[in-house]
MOPAC internal coordinates of N, CA, C and O (Angstrom, degrees):
PM7 1SCF
backbone

  N    0.0000 0     0.00 0     0.00 0    0    0    0
  C    1.3899 1     0.00 0     0.00 0    1    0    0
  C    1.5275 1   112.74 1     0.00 0    2    1    0
  O    1.2310 1   120.06 1   -54.16 1    3    2    1
  N    1.3058 1   117.49 1   125.84 1    3    2    1
  C    1.5292 1   119.23 1  -178.94 1    5    3    2
  C    1.5288 1   109.96 1   -65.33 1    6    5    3
  O    1.2310 1   122.45 1   -31.40 1    7    6    5
  N    1.3730 1   112.90 1   148.60 1    7    6    5
  C    1.4815 1   117.51 1   177.97 1    9    7    6
  C    1.4819 1   111.25 1   -79.78 1   10    9    7
  O    1.2310 1   122.56 1   -25.97 1   11   10    9
  N    1.3449 1   112.69 1   154.03 1   11   10    9
  C    1.4272 1   118.40 1   177.72 1   13   11   10
  C    1.5090 1   111.93 1   -68.97 1   14   13   11
  O    1.2310 1   121.13 1   -41.44 1   15   14   13
  N    1.3028 1   115.45 1   138.56 1   15   14   13
  C    1.5239 1   117.71 1   178.90 1   17   15   14
  C    1.5193 1   110.92 1   -93.13 1   18   17   15
  O    1.2310 1   120.70 1    -9.41 1   19   18   17
  N    1.3147 1   116.26 1   170.59 1   19   18   17
  C    1.3850 1   119.10 1  -178.66 1   21   19   18
  C    1.5684 1   109.09 1   -70.57 1   22   21   19
  O    1.2310 1   120.20 1   147.03 1   23   22   21
  N    1.3102 1   117.21 1   -32.97 1   23   22   21
  C    1.4844 1   117.72 1   178.38 1   25   23   22
  C    1.5147 1   110.27 1   -67.67 1   26   25   23
  O    1.2310 1   118.78 1   144.39 1   27   26   25
  N    1.2914 1   119.94 1   -35.61 1   27   26   25
  C    1.5091 1   120.40 1  -176.78 1   29   27   26
  C    1.5823 1   104.82 1   -70.31 1   30   29   27
  O    1.2310 1   119.26 1   135.69 1   31   30   29
  N    1.3139 1   119.02 1   -44.31 1   31   30   29
  C    1.4228 1   122.94 1   178.71 1   33   31   30
  C    1.4638 1   111.69 1   -56.82 1   34   33   31
  O    1.2310 1   120.20 1   133.67 1   35   34   33
  N    1.2935 1   117.23 1   -46.33 1   35   34   33
  C    1.4982 1   122.81 1  -176.37 1   37   35   34
  C    1.4541 1   110.09 1   -70.35 1   38   37   35
  O    1.2310 1   117.85 1   129.44 1   39   38   37
  N    1.3113 1   121.69 1   -50.56 1   39   38   37
  C    1.4544 1   125.85 1  -179.72 1   41   39   38
  C    1.5928 1   110.00 1   -58.19 1   42   41   39
  O    1.2310 1   121.19 1   136.30 1   43   42   41
  N    1.3040 1   115.33 1   -43.70 1   43   42   41
  C    1.4203 1   118.36 1  -177.84 1   45   43   42
  C    1.5627 1   111.55 1   -67.63 1   46   45   43
  O    1.2310 1   120.84 1   137.55 1   47   46   45
  N    1.3023 1   115.99 1   -42.45 1   47   46   45
  C    1.4998 1   122.16 1  -177.06 1   49   47   46
  C    1.5640 1   107.18 1   -65.46 1   50   49   47
  O    1.2310 1   120.96 1   134.10 1   51   50   49
  N    1.3201 1   115.77 1   -45.90 1   51   50   49
  C    1.5403 1   120.06 1  -177.08 1   53   51   50
  C    1.4924 1   106.34 1   -65.83 1   54   53   51
  O    1.2310 1   118.72 1   143.06 1   55   54   53
  N    1.3136 1   120.06 1   -36.94 1   55   54   53
  C    1.4358 1   121.84 1  -179.58 1   57   55   54
  C    1.5318 1   109.76 1   -65.74 1   58   57   55
  O    1.2310 1   118.95 1   135.18 1   59   58   57
  N    1.2323 1   119.60 1   -44.82 1   59   58   57
  C    1.4735 1   127.01 1   178.86 1   61   59   58
  C    1.4653 1   108.97 1   -55.18 1   62   61   59
  O    1.2310 1   118.78 1   125.01 1   63   62   61
  N    1.3062 1   119.94 1   -54.99 1   63   62   61
  C    1.4361 1   128.94 1  -173.82 1   65   63   62
  C    1.5402 1   107.54 1   -62.34 1   66   65   63
  O    1.2310 1   120.95 1   120.98 1   67   66   65
  N    1.2877 1   115.78 1   -59.02 1   67   66   65
  C    1.4423 1   118.33 1  -174.37 1   69   67   66
  C    1.5593 1   113.86 1   -64.93 1   70   69   67
  O    1.2310 1   120.37 1   137.12 1   71   70   69
  N    1.2947 1   116.90 1   -42.88 1   71   70   69
  C    1.4377 1   122.05 1   177.63 1   73   71   70
  C    1.5740 1   110.94 1   -59.98 1   74   73   71
  O    1.2310 1   121.83 1   136.71 1   75   74   73
  N    1.3301 1   114.11 1   -43.29 1   75   74   73
  C    1.4788 1   116.75 1   177.90 1   77   75   74
  C    1.4888 1   109.93 1   -60.74 1   78   77   75
  O    1.2310 1   119.53 1   128.06 1   79   78   77
  N    1.3040 1   118.49 1   -51.94 1   79   78   77
  C    1.4982 1   121.70 1  -177.84 1   81   79   78
  C    1.5287 1   107.47 1   -58.79 1   82   81   79
  O    1.2310 1   118.10 1   132.78 1   83   82   81
  N    1.3731 1   121.23 1   -47.22 1   83   82   81
  C    1.3966 1   120.60 1  -178.33 1   85   83   82
  C    1.5583 1   113.41 1   -62.66 1   86   85   83
  O    1.2310 1   120.16 1   136.17 1   87   86   85
  N    1.3437 1   117.30 1   -43.83 1   87   86   85
  C    1.4240 1   117.94 1   178.57 1   89   87   86
  C    1.5569 1   113.83 1   -67.41 1   90   89   87
  O    1.2310 1   122.01 1   144.72 1   91   90   89
  N    1.3041 1   113.76 1   -35.28 1   91   90   89
  C    1.4963 1   116.14 1   176.29 1   93   91   90
  C    1.5031 1   113.31 1   -66.21 1   94   93   91
  O    1.2310 1   119.27 1   139.18 1   95   94   93
  N    1.2936 1   119.01 1   -40.82 1   95   94   93
  C    1.4481 1   125.85 1  -179.41 1   97   95   94
  C    1.5807 1   108.05 1   -70.52 1   98   97   95
  O    1.2310 1   120.45 1   137.46 1   99   98   97
  N    1.2987 1   116.75 1   -42.54 1   99   98   97
  C    1.5077 1   117.81 1  -176.11 1  101   99   98
  C    1.5236 1   109.35 1   -74.46 1  102  101   99
  O    1.2310 1   118.52 1   143.50 1  103  102  101
  N    1.2776 1   120.43 1   -36.50 1  103  102  101
  C    1.5062 1   123.08 1  -178.49 1  105  103  102
  C    1.4930 1   115.03 1   -79.80 1  106  105  103
  O    1.2310 1   120.68 1   153.44 1  107  106  105
  N    1.3429 1   116.31 1   -26.56 1  107  106  105
  C    1.4566 1   122.29 1   179.92 1  109  107  106
  C    1.5351 1   112.82 1    53.59 1  110  109  107
  O    1.2310 1   122.00 1  -144.85 1  111  110  109
  N    1.3482 1   113.77 1    35.15 1  111  110  109
  C    1.4204 1   120.80 1  -176.85 1  113  111  110
  C    1.5302 1   107.78 1   -82.22 1  114  113  111
  O    1.2310 1   118.87 1   -29.72 1  115  114  113
  N    1.3529 1   119.76 1   150.28 1  115  114  113
  C    1.4402 1   126.24 1   177.12 1  117  115  114
  C    1.5172 1   112.00 1  -126.10 1  118  117  115
  O    1.2310 1   120.78 1   168.85 1  119  118  117
  N    1.2880 1   116.11 1   -11.15 1  119  118  117
  C    1.4556 1   118.72 1  -177.58 1  121  119  118
  C    1.4991 1   112.29 1   -79.30 1  122  121  119
  O    1.2310 1   120.10 1   -25.82 1  123  122  121
  N    1.3825 1   117.41 1   154.18 1  123  122  121
  C    1.3843 1   120.08 1  -179.08 1  125  123  122
  C    1.5743 1   112.96 1   -66.30 1  126  125  123
  O    1.2310 1   122.87 1   143.20 1  127  126  125
  N    1.2904 1   112.11 1   -36.80 1  127  126  125
  C    1.5114 1   117.82 1  -177.99 1  129  127  126
  C    1.5677 1   110.01 1   -65.78 1  130  129  127
  O    1.2310 1   120.89 1   140.02 1  131  130  129
  N    1.2935 1   115.90 1   -39.98 1  131  130  129
  C    1.5306 1   121.81 1   177.57 1  133  131  130
  C    1.4801 1   112.14 1   -64.17 1  134  133  131
  O    1.2310 1   120.01 1   138.59 1  135  134  133
  N    1.3628 1   117.58 1   -41.41 1  135  134  133
  C    1.4006 1   121.44 1   176.44 1  137  135  134
  C    1.4395 1   112.86 1   -67.34 1  138  137  135
  O    1.2310 1   119.41 1   141.39 1  139  138  137
  N    1.3679 1   118.74 1   -38.61 1  139  138  137
  C    1.4659 1   123.36 1   178.79 1  141  139  138
  C    1.5388 1   110.03 1   -65.54 1  142  141  139
  O    1.2310 1   119.92 1   138.83 1  143  142  141
  N    1.2912 1   117.75 1   -41.17 1  143  142  141
  C    1.5231 1   122.75 1   178.45 1  145  143  142
  C    1.6239 1   106.80 1   -62.36 1  146  145  143
  O    1.2310 1   121.76 1   132.18 1  147  146  145
  N    1.3305 1   114.23 1   -47.82 1  147  146  145
  C    1.4179 1   116.68 1  -175.29 1  149  147  146
  C    1.5445 1   112.52 1   -64.59 1  150  149  147
  O    1.2310 1   121.38 1   141.08 1  151  150  149
  N    1.3214 1   114.97 1   -38.92 1  151  150  149
  C    1.4551 1   123.02 1   176.65 1  153  151  150
  C    1.5068 1   111.64 1   -63.98 1  154  153  151
  O    1.2310 1   119.45 1   137.07 1  155  154  153
  N    1.3117 1   118.66 1   -42.93 1  155  154  153
  C    1.4354 1   122.27 1   176.37 1  157  155  154
  C    1.4736 1   114.80 1   -65.94 1  158  157  155
  O    1.2310 1   121.27 1   141.79 1  159  158  157
  N    1.3425 1   115.17 1   -38.21 1  159  158  157
  C    1.5197 1   120.42 1   174.83 1  161  159  158
  C    1.4680 1   111.79 1   -64.05 1  162  161  159
  O    1.2310 1   121.73 1   137.19 1  163  162  161
  N    1.3833 1   114.29 1   -42.81 1  163  162  161
  C    1.4993 1   116.80 1   179.56 1  165  163  162
  C    1.4936 1   113.27 1   -65.70 1  166  165  163
  O    1.2310 1   120.62 1   142.96 1  167  166  165
  N    1.3906 1   116.42 1   -37.04 1  167  166  165
  C    1.4325 1   119.54 1   179.31 1  169  167  166
  C    1.5885 1   109.59 1   -66.82 1  170  169  167
  O    1.2310 1   121.80 1   141.57 1  171  170  169
  N    1.3163 1   114.17 1   -38.43 1  171  170  169
  C    1.5348 1   114.72 1   178.07 1  173  171  170
  C    1.4935 1   110.45 1   -68.69 1  174  173  171
  O    1.2310 1   119.19 1   141.58 1  175  174  173
  N    1.3801 1   119.16 1   -38.42 1  175  174  173
  C    1.4464 1   119.69 1   175.52 1  177  175  174
  C    1.4919 1   111.64 1   -64.38 1  178  177  175
  O    1.2310 1   118.74 1   140.62 1  179  178  177
  N    1.3030 1   120.00 1   -39.38 1  179  178  177
  C    1.4008 1   121.13 1   177.38 1  181  179  178
  C    1.5535 1   114.57 1   -68.66 1  182  181  179
  O    1.2310 1   121.01 1   146.71 1  183  182  181
  N    1.2366 1   115.67 1   -33.29 1  183  182  181
  C    1.5531 1   119.15 1   173.78 1  185  183  182
  C    1.5918 1   107.27 1   -70.70 1  186  185  183
  O    1.2310 1   119.09 1   141.70 1  187  186  185
  N    1.2654 1   119.35 1   -38.30 1  187  186  185
  C    1.5108 1   117.57 1   179.77 1  189  187  186
  C    1.5458 1   111.49 1   -66.94 1  190  189  187
  O    1.2310 1   121.84 1   143.61 1  191  190  189
  N    1.3505 1   114.08 1   -36.39 1  191  190  189
  C    1.4761 1   119.32 1   178.39 1  193  191  190
  C    1.4858 1   109.01 1   -67.98 1  194  193  191
  O    1.2310 1   119.29 1   135.73 1  195  194  193
  N    1.3586 1   118.97 1   -44.27 1  195  194  193
  C    1.4479 1   121.16 1  -178.86 1  197  195  194
  C    1.5404 1   112.88 1   -64.80 1  198  197  195
  O    1.2310 1   120.99 1   145.50 1  199  198  197
  N    1.2793 1   115.72 1   -34.50 1  199  198  197
  C    1.4940 1   119.46 1  -177.88 1  201  199  198
  C    1.5540 1   109.42 1   -74.07 1  202  201  199
  O    1.2310 1   121.10 1   144.88 1  203  202  201
  N    1.3249 1   115.50 1   -35.12 1  203  202  201
  C    1.4718 1   116.38 1  -170.31 1  205  203  202
  C    1.6287 1   107.64 1   -90.22 1  206  205  203
  O    1.2310 1   119.05 1   178.15 1  207  206  205
  N    1.2711 1   119.42 1    -1.85 1  207  206  205
  C    1.5324 1   117.48 1   176.04 1  209  207  206
  C    1.5909 1   103.86 1   -69.80 1  210  209  207
  O    1.2310 1   123.06 1   -49.50 1  211  210  209
  N    1.3973 1   111.74 1   130.50 1  211  210  209
  C    1.5218 1   115.08 1  -174.68 1  213  211  210
  C    1.5113 1   111.63 1   -70.71 1  214  213  211
  O    1.2310 1   121.98 1   -38.20 1  215  214  213
  N    1.3374 1   113.82 1   141.80 1  215  214  213
  C    1.4414 1   117.78 1   179.36 1  217  215  214
  C    1.6013 1   107.09 1   -87.32 1  218  217  215
  O    1.2310 1   121.71 1   -31.56 1  219  218  217
  N    1.3152 1   114.33 1   148.44 1  219  218  217
  C    1.5807 1   116.38 1   179.42 1  221  219  218
  C    1.4858 1   104.41 1   -61.74 1  222  221  219
  O    1.2310 1   121.68 1   -39.29 1  223  222  221
  N    1.3365 1   114.39 1   140.71 1  223  222  221
  C    1.4368 1   118.29 1   176.78 1  225  223  222
  C    1.4799 1   111.44 1   -75.30 1  226  225  223
  O    1.2310 1   121.30 1   -18.74 1  227  226  225
  N    1.3113 1   115.11 1   161.26 1  227  226  225
  C    1.5335 1   118.75 1  -175.91 1  229  227  226
  C    1.5096 1   110.51 1   -68.12 1  230  229  227
  O    1.2310 1   120.85 1   144.24 1  231  230  229
  N    1.3950 1   115.98 1   -35.76 1  231  230  229
  C    1.4732 1   117.98 1   173.66 1  233  231  230
  C    1.4219 1   113.59 1   -57.06 1  234  233  231
  O    1.2310 1   119.42 1   135.88 1  235  234  233
  N    1.3705 1   118.71 1   -44.12 1  235  234  233
  C    1.4447 1   119.05 1  -172.90 1  237  235  234
  C    1.5505 1   106.76 1   -73.87 1  238  237  235
  O    1.2310 1   121.48 1   144.76 1  239  238  237
  N    1.3117 1   114.77 1   -35.24 1  239  238  237
  C    1.4511 1   119.78 1   177.96 1  241  239  238
  C    1.5805 1   109.99 1   -60.02 1  242  241  239
  O    1.2310 1   120.42 1   137.32 1  243  242  241
  N    1.3448 1   116.81 1   -42.68 1  243  242  241
  C    1.5080 1   123.54 1  -174.64 1  245  243  242
  C    1.5160 1   103.35 1   -70.49 1  246  245  243
  O    1.2310 1   117.94 1   138.67 1  247  246  245
  N    1.3371 1   121.54 1   -41.33 1  247  246  245
  C    1.4745 1   119.73 1  -177.81 1  249  247  246
  C    1.4631 1   110.77 1   -66.40 1  250  249  247
  O    1.2310 1   120.86 1   139.26 1  251  250  249
  N    1.3632 1   115.97 1   -40.74 1  251  250  249
  C    1.5125 1   117.91 1   177.94 1  253  251  250
  C    1.5038 1   112.40 1   -66.42 1  254  253  251
  O    1.2310 1   120.24 1   148.61 1  255  254  253
  N    1.3707 1   117.14 1   -31.39 1  255  254  253
  C    1.4411 1   115.86 1   176.68 1  257  255  254
  C    1.5375 1   113.37 1   -76.02 1  258  257  255
  O    1.2310 1   122.47 1   151.25 1  259  258  257
  N    1.3804 1   112.88 1   -28.75 1  259  258  257
  C    1.5628 1   112.55 1   173.31 1  261  259  258
  C    1.4389 1   111.04 1   -68.67 1  262  261  259
  O    1.2310 1   119.86 1   146.54 1  263  262  261
  N    1.3320 1   117.87 1   -33.46 1  263  262  261
  C    1.5196 1   119.95 1   179.26 1  265  263  262
  C    1.5147 1   107.52 1   -67.10 1  266  265  263
  O    1.2310 1   120.06 1   137.43 1  267  266  265
  N    1.2935 1   117.48 1   -42.57 1  267  266  265
  C    1.5570 1   117.91 1  -177.19 1  269  267  266
  C    1.5175 1   109.29 1   -71.45 1  270  269  267
  O    1.2310 1   118.73 1   146.35 1  271  270  269
  N    1.3217 1   120.02 1   -33.65 1  271  270  269
  C    1.4839 1   121.63 1  -178.42 1  273  271  270
  C    1.5397 1   111.02 1   -68.20 1  274  273  271
  O    1.2310 1   120.06 1   142.43 1  275  274  273
  N    1.3113 1   117.49 1   -37.57 1  275  274  273
  C    1.4526 1   119.60 1  -174.11 1  277  275  274
  C    1.4750 1   113.55 1  -105.84 1  278  277  275
  O    1.2310 1   119.47 1  -173.75 1  279  278  277
  N    1.3352 1   118.62 1     6.25 1  279  278  277
  C    1.4616 1   121.88 1   177.88 1  281  279  278
  C    1.4713 1   113.30 1    60.36 1  282  281  279
  O    1.2310 1   120.16 1  -143.71 1  283  282  281
  N    1.3287 1   117.29 1    36.29 1  283  282  281
  C    1.4937 1   121.29 1   178.69 1  285  283  282
  C    1.5383 1   107.68 1  -111.14 1  286  285  283
  O    1.2310 1   124.09 1   -16.47 1  287  286  285
  N    1.2765 1   109.76 1   163.53 1  287  286  285
  C    1.5032 1   114.73 1   178.02 1  289  287  286
  C    1.5098 1   107.17 1   -73.74 1  290  289  287
  O    1.2310 1   119.34 1   -22.79 1  291  290  289
  N    1.3448 1   118.87 1   157.21 1  291  290  289
  C    1.4971 1   121.92 1  -175.38 1  293  291  290
  C    1.4962 1   114.05 1   -59.84 1  294  293  291
  O    1.2310 1   119.32 1   150.96 1  295  294  293
  N    1.3291 1   118.90 1   -29.04 1  295  294  293
  C    1.5008 1   119.24 1  -178.06 1  297  295  294
  C    1.5454 1   108.10 1   -71.89 1  298  297  295
  O    1.2310 1   119.67 1   137.05 1  299  298  297
  N    1.3374 1   118.23 1   -42.95 1  299  298  297
  C    1.4789 1   120.89 1   178.89 1  301  299  298
  C    1.5176 1   110.11 1   -64.96 1  302  301  299
  O    1.2310 1   119.79 1   139.81 1  303  302  301
  N    1.3301 1   118.01 1   -40.19 1  303  302  301
  C    1.4773 1   121.00 1   177.26 1  305  303  302
  C    1.5081 1   110.70 1   -63.52 1  306  305  303
  O    1.2310 1   118.75 1   137.83 1  307  306  305
  N    1.2842 1   119.99 1   -42.17 1  307  306  305
  C    1.4623 1   124.50 1   175.86 1  309  307  306
  C    1.4988 1   114.25 1   -59.92 1  310  309  307
  O    1.2310 1   121.96 1   135.35 1  311  310  309
  N    1.3688 1   113.85 1   -44.65 1  311  310  309
  C    1.4209 1   117.91 1  -178.69 1  313  311  310
  C    1.5815 1   108.55 1   -67.89 1  314  313  311
  O    1.2310 1   120.74 1   138.74 1  315  314  313
  N    1.3010 1   116.19 1   -41.26 1  315  314  313
  C    1.4991 1   119.45 1   174.41 1  317  315  314
  C    1.5483 1   113.48 1   -62.81 1  318  317  315
  O    1.2310 1   119.60 1   144.03 1  319  318  317
  N    1.3174 1   118.36 1   -35.97 1  319  318  317
  C    1.4145 1   120.96 1  -179.84 1  321  319  318
  C    1.5138 1   111.96 1   -72.93 1  322  321  319
  O    1.2310 1   120.85 1   153.31 1  323  322  321
  N    1.2992 1   115.98 1   -26.69 1  323  322  321
  C    1.4311 1   119.18 1  -178.78 1  325  323  322
  C    1.5700 1   109.31 1   -86.68 1  326  325  323
  O    1.2310 1   120.34 1   171.01 1  327  326  325
  N    1.3603 1   116.96 1    -8.99 1  327  326  325
  C    1.4622 1   117.31 1  -179.31 1  329  327  326
  C    1.5314 1   112.39 1    82.84 1  330  329  327
  O    1.2310 1   119.56 1  -162.56 1  331  330  329
  N    1.2423 1   118.44 1    17.44 1  331  330  329
  C    1.4455 1   118.96 1  -176.66 1  333  331  330
  C    1.5639 1   110.46 1   -92.69 1  334  333  331
  O    1.2310 1   119.69 1   174.18 1  335  334  333
  N    1.1913 1   118.20 1    -5.82 1  335  334  333
  C    1.5135 1   122.96 1  -177.66 1  337  335  334
  C    1.5004 1   112.44 1   -77.04 1  338  337  335
  O    1.2310 1   119.67 1   167.24 1  339  338  337
  N    1.4075 1   118.24 1   -12.76 1  339  338  337
  C    1.3886 1   120.35 1  -175.57 1  341  339  338
  C    1.5956 1   108.77 1  -105.76 1  342  341  339
  O    1.2310 1   119.48 1  -152.38 1  343  342  341
  N    1.3404 1   118.59 1    27.62 1  343  342  341
  C    1.4435 1   119.02 1   176.63 1  345  343  342
  C    1.4570 1   116.98 1   -69.77 1  346  345  343
  O    1.2310 1   121.67 1   157.46 1  347  346  345
  N    1.3179 1   114.41 1   -22.54 1  347  346  345
  C    1.5039 1   116.53 1   177.19 1  349  347  346
  C    1.5102 1   113.36 1   -72.34 1  350  349  347
  O    1.2310 1   120.93 1   162.35 1  351  350  349
  N    1.2438 1   115.83 1   -17.65 1  351  350  349
  C    1.5230 1   118.84 1  -178.21 1  353  351  350
  C    1.4986 1   109.41 1   -80.00 1  354  353  351
  O    1.2310 1   118.88 1   150.43 1  355  354  353
  N    1.2886 1   119.74 1   -29.57 1  355  354  353
  C    1.4735 1   125.58 1  -178.82 1  357  355  354
  C    1.5581 1   106.54 1   -70.88 1  358  357  355
  O    1.2310 1   123.50 1   -20.77 1  359  358  357
  N    1.3035 1   110.89 1   159.23 1  359  358  357
  C    1.4861 1   117.48 1  -178.33 1  361  359  358
  C    1.5182 1   104.99 1   -77.44 1  362  361  359
  O    1.2310 1   122.52 1   -36.85 1  363  362  361
  N    1.3594 1   112.77 1   143.15 1  363  362  361
  C    1.4614 1   119.37 1  -175.33 1  365  363  362
  C    1.5085 1   105.93 1   -70.52 1  366  365  363
  O    1.2310 1   122.16 1   -34.35 1  367  366  365
  N    1.3384 1   113.47 1   145.65 1  367  366  365
  C    1.4786 1   119.84 1  -179.89 1  369  367  366
  C    1.5339 1   106.62 1   -89.20 1  370  369  367
  O    1.2310 1   119.10 1   -53.83 1  371  370  369
  N    1.3346 1   119.32 1   126.17 1  371  370  369
  C    1.3846 1   123.10 1  -179.39 1  373  371  370
  C    1.5529 1   111.76 1   -62.17 1  374  373  371
  O    1.2310 1   118.89 1   -33.53 1  375  374  373
  N    1.2911 1   119.73 1   146.47 1  375  374  373
  C    1.4342 1   118.50 1  -178.23 1  377  375  374
  C    1.5705 1   109.18 1   -70.57 1  378  377  375
  O    1.2310 1   121.12 1   -33.00 1  379  378  377
  N    1.3300 1   115.47 1   147.00 1  379  378  377
  C    1.4920 1   122.30 1  -179.26 1  381  379  378
  C    1.4955 1   106.17 1   -78.48 1  382  381  379
  O    1.2310 1   119.59 1   -54.84 1  383  382  381
  N    1.3355 1   118.38 1   125.16 1  383  382  381
  C    1.4246 1   121.83 1   175.73 1  385  383  382
  C    1.4674 1   111.18 1  -111.83 1  386  385  383
  O    1.2310 1   120.71 1   -36.10 1  387  386  385
  N    1.3391 1   116.25 1   143.90 1  387  386  385
  C    1.5045 1   121.87 1   178.54 1  389  387  386
  C    1.4932 1   107.70 1   -73.38 1  390  389  387
  O    1.2310 1   121.77 1    -8.23 1  391  390  389
  N    1.3542 1   114.21 1   171.77 1  391  390  389
  C    1.4492 1   121.51 1   177.08 1  393  391  390
  C    1.5409 1   109.41 1   -62.99 1  394  393  391
  O    1.2310 1   118.83 1   142.57 1  395  394  393
  N    1.2884 1   119.84 1   -37.43 1  395  394  393
  C    1.4096 1   125.04 1   179.17 1  397  395  394
  C    1.4987 1   111.22 1   -61.42 1  398  397  395
  O    1.2310 1   121.67 1   132.15 1  399  398  397
  N    1.3694 1   114.40 1   -47.85 1  399  398  397
  C    1.4343 1   120.23 1  -178.86 1  401  399  398
  C    1.5181 1   111.17 1   -65.04 1  402  401  399
  O    1.2310 1   119.91 1   144.66 1  403  402  401
  N    1.2877 1   117.79 1   -35.34 1  403  402  401
  C    1.5089 1   122.52 1   177.52 1  405  403  402
  C    1.5386 1   110.85 1   -67.75 1  406  405  403
  O    1.2310 1   122.21 1   141.08 1  407  406  405
  N    1.3204 1   113.37 1   -38.92 1  407  406  405
  C    1.4814 1   119.52 1  -177.74 1  409  407  406
  C    1.5258 1   106.45 1   -70.52 1  410  409  407
  O    1.2310 1   118.59 1   135.96 1  411  410  409
  N    1.3600 1   120.28 1   -44.04 1  411  410  409
  C    1.4258 1   120.58 1   175.63 1  413  411  410
  C    1.4359 1   115.93 1   -59.68 1  414  413  411
  O    1.2310 1   119.95 1   140.34 1  415  414  413
  N    1.3621 1   117.70 1   -39.66 1  415  414  413
  C    1.5036 1   121.38 1   178.66 1  417  415  414
  C    1.4999 1   108.75 1   -65.79 1  418  417  415
  O    1.2310 1   120.07 1   143.30 1  419  418  417
  N    1.3523 1   117.48 1   -36.70 1  419  418  417
  C    1.5141 1   120.82 1  -179.55 1  421  419  418
  C    1.4687 1   111.24 1   -69.11 1  422  421  419
  O    1.2310 1   119.40 1   144.92 1  423  422  421
  N    1.3834 1   118.75 1   -35.08 1  423  422  421
  C    1.4323 1   124.15 1   178.77 1  425  423  422
  C    1.5344 1   108.73 1   -67.40 1  426  425  423
  O    1.2310 1   120.82 1   139.23 1  427  426  425
  N    1.3538 1   116.03 1   -40.77 1  427  426  425
  C    1.4817 1   120.49 1   178.19 1  429  427  426
  C    1.4539 1   110.76 1   -62.80 1  430  429  427
  O    1.2310 1   120.27 1   138.29 1  431  430  429
  N    1.3927 1   117.09 1   -41.71 1  431  430  429
  C    1.4470 1   120.24 1   179.67 1  433  431  430
  C    1.4381 1   112.13 1   -59.88 1  434  433  431
  O    1.2310 1   120.26 1   133.22 1  435  434  433
  N    1.4727 1   117.10 1   -46.78 1  435  434  433
  C    1.4342 1   123.07 1  -178.70 1  437  435  434
  C    1.5897 1   109.92 1   -62.13 1  438  437  435
  O    1.2310 1   120.14 1   132.95 1  439  438  437
  N    1.2809 1   117.35 1   -47.05 1  439  438  437
  C    1.3803 1   119.23 1  -179.07 1  441  439  438
  C    1.4972 1   116.63 1   -65.63 1  442  441  439
  O    1.2310 1   122.66 1   151.63 1  443  442  441
  N    1.3854 1   112.52 1   -28.37 1  443  442  441
  C    1.4630 1   118.90 1   174.21 1  445  443  442
  C    1.5207 1   110.60 1   -68.76 1  446  445  443
  O    1.2310 1   119.29 1   142.39 1  447  446  445
  N    1.3481 1   118.95 1   -37.61 1  447  446  445
  C    1.4298 1   125.46 1   179.91 1  449  447  446
  C    1.4951 1   109.83 1   -66.56 1  450  449  447
  O    1.2310 1   121.28 1   140.72 1  451  450  449
  N    1.4185 1   115.16 1   -39.28 1  451  450  449
  C    1.4977 1   117.47 1  -176.70 1  453  451  450
  C    1.5777 1   108.77 1   -70.48 1  454  453  451
  O    1.2310 1   120.72 1   142.43 1  455  454  453
  N    1.2442 1   116.23 1   -37.57 1  455  454  453
  C    1.5110 1   116.61 1   179.55 1  457  455  454
  C    1.4945 1   111.84 1   -66.09 1  458  457  455
  O    1.2310 1   120.46 1   149.13 1  459  458  457
  N    1.2906 1   116.72 1   -30.87 1  459  458  457
  C    1.4715 1   117.99 1   179.21 1  461  459  458
  C    1.4546 1   115.04 1   -73.50 1  462  461  459
  O    1.2310 1   120.82 1   152.54 1  463  462  461
  N    1.3684 1   116.03 1   -27.46 1  463  462  461
  C    1.4639 1   123.89 1  -177.01 1  465  463  462
  C    1.4656 1   110.57 1   -82.67 1  466  465  463
  O    1.2310 1   120.10 1   180.00 1  467  466  465

C-alpha cells in the first residue's frame, strides 16, 4: 500500500476543517446528533479528497531525482532522461527538397559544367 503524501494529508485536513465549518454555519444546528452527523460527513469528505489527490508518477519522480543527483535544472534532467541530449551525435538529416528545388539544383550543376568547358 502506498504511503500518504504531504499533499494528501494537507488537502484532506483542510477539507475536513472547512467543510465542517461550512456545514455547521449553514445548518445552524445545535444538537449533539446534528454536530456528530456533520463531523462524520466532513471526515468522509476529507478522506475522499485525500484519496483522490493524484500521486506523483514514477517517471516524474525519477526525472526529479536525476535533477537532484546531477545538480541540473529539471528541464535538462528531463531531456537527459528521455535521451534527447545526444541528438548532436546522430547524423544530421538532410533538408527535404521539392521537385522544383531539385530541378533547379540540377540546372545549376549543368550550367556550371558548361561554363567550365
